[in-house]
N, C-alpha and C positions, 0 to 999 in steps of 0.2 A: 589374661587381659590386663591392660594397664589400669592402675588405680586412679591416676591423676589425669584430668582432662588436658592439662598443659603438656603432657608427654606425648600426646597424639600429634599426628601430622597428616597432611593431605597434599594435593598437588593442584596448582593453578593450571588453566588451560594451556599456557605456554610451556608447561613442564616443570616450572619452578616449584620446589618443595616449600610448603608452608607449615611451620610448627605452631601449634595452638598457643605456645608460650609467648608468641608475638602479640597476643591479645590479653595478656595478664593485666588485671586491674580494670578491664572493660566489661560492660554488660554485653553479652553476645546473643544474638538471635540467629539460629541456624534454620534454614529452610530448604527442603528439596523442591526444586523448581522444574517447570517445563513450559516452553514458550507457546506450545500449541494446545495447552490445556484450557478447558473452560474457566478455570480459576486464574488464568494468567493475568486478568485485570488486577489481581492482588499485587503484582509488581509495582503498580502505581502507589498503593498504600504503603508498601514496604519502603519504597524510595522516599516517600514523605516522612516516614518515621526516621529514616536514616538522616535525611537532611535536617530534621528538627533536633535530633539528639546526638549526632555524631561528635559534635564539639563538646558534649557533656559526658562522653564516654561510652556511647553505643556503637557497636559494630554489627552489621548484618552480613552474614555469609551465605551466599546462594550456592547450592549444590545441585546443578542440573542432573536430572535422571530420566532415562528413557524406559523405565520399567513398567510404566502404566500406559498401555495402549499406544506405545511408541509416540508419545506426545512431545518428545524432545528430539526432533530430527536434526538439529544443528550439530555440527562437529565441534570438537574442542577448538578448532581454528576459527570458527564463526560464532560461537556462543556469546562471547562478550559483545561483539559488534551488534549482533541481532538484538540482544537485550538492551543495549544502549540506544539503538536506532528505533526499535519498535516500542520500547517501554520506558526509556529515559533512565535506565538503571546505571547508577554510579557506584553502588556498593560492590565489594569484591565477590567475584564468582570463582568457583573452583572447577576443576576438571569434571566432566561427566562421570557420575558415580552410581554404583549400585547401592541401594538403601536396604535391600532385602537379598536373601540368598547367600550362596557360598562365597561370592565376591564382594560382599558388603563392605563399603568404606569403613575404616576403623572408627571414624568419628561417629557414624551412625550405630555401629555395634555398641559403643560406649553409651551413647544417649539412650538407645532402646533398652539397654540393660538397666540403666538408672531410672528411666521414666517410661515404663510400659504403658500401653494404651488400654482403653476400656476393655477391648476384646483381645488382649495380648499385646506383645511388644511390636509385632510386625507393622511396618508402615503400610497403610491402606491405600494412600493416594498421594498425588502431588500436593505440595504446599502444606505438608505437615511441618509444624514449627516447634522448635525447642528453645527455651529461654534459659540462659546460664548466667549466674551472678558473677560479681567481680572477683570472686575467689575460685572460679572454675567449677562451681557446683551447679549441676542441672537442677532447676527449680520448678519448671512447668513445661508441660507438653500441650500443644494446641492442635486441634483437628484441622484438616484441610479447609473446612468451610469457615473457620474462625477468621474474620477479617482482621487485617493488620491494625486498624484503628481500635479494635477491641482489646488489643494487647498493650496499648499505650499505657494504661494505668499500672500494669505490672512492671513495665519498663521504668516508669517514673519512680516507683517505690524502690527499685534496685539501683538507680543512678545516684 
């Protein structure tokens, strides 16, 4: 496994490869998302954080996942449009990804290893959030029920 967050890469819904080093020097909030989840109203809070702090160095990266009761029915072709139209999302979204199991996205493998949860490292549900500092160090993991506004104080300290 890679030791450095900035060596990791992932894919955008259009197939474009994104290397995490594109976000060096930024505070990063990574979230596994799902448009049909009961927690989907958190998109609004995430977007508010993004709008408030993006010019100060915050980037939010959404990783849609269909691993929890098939609550992400969108395809890679329709994810961004659905999130923009239904939730006003403008922060970057990545390709649909597994966050658990043998096909886990390498970003989540890295984050889960660095920041295990209370009951182990496995992601339990949609909208688990990981906060990464400007040096690429994962600093805090937030549960799915943690509302984005509760994360703001942590973001402010890191910016």
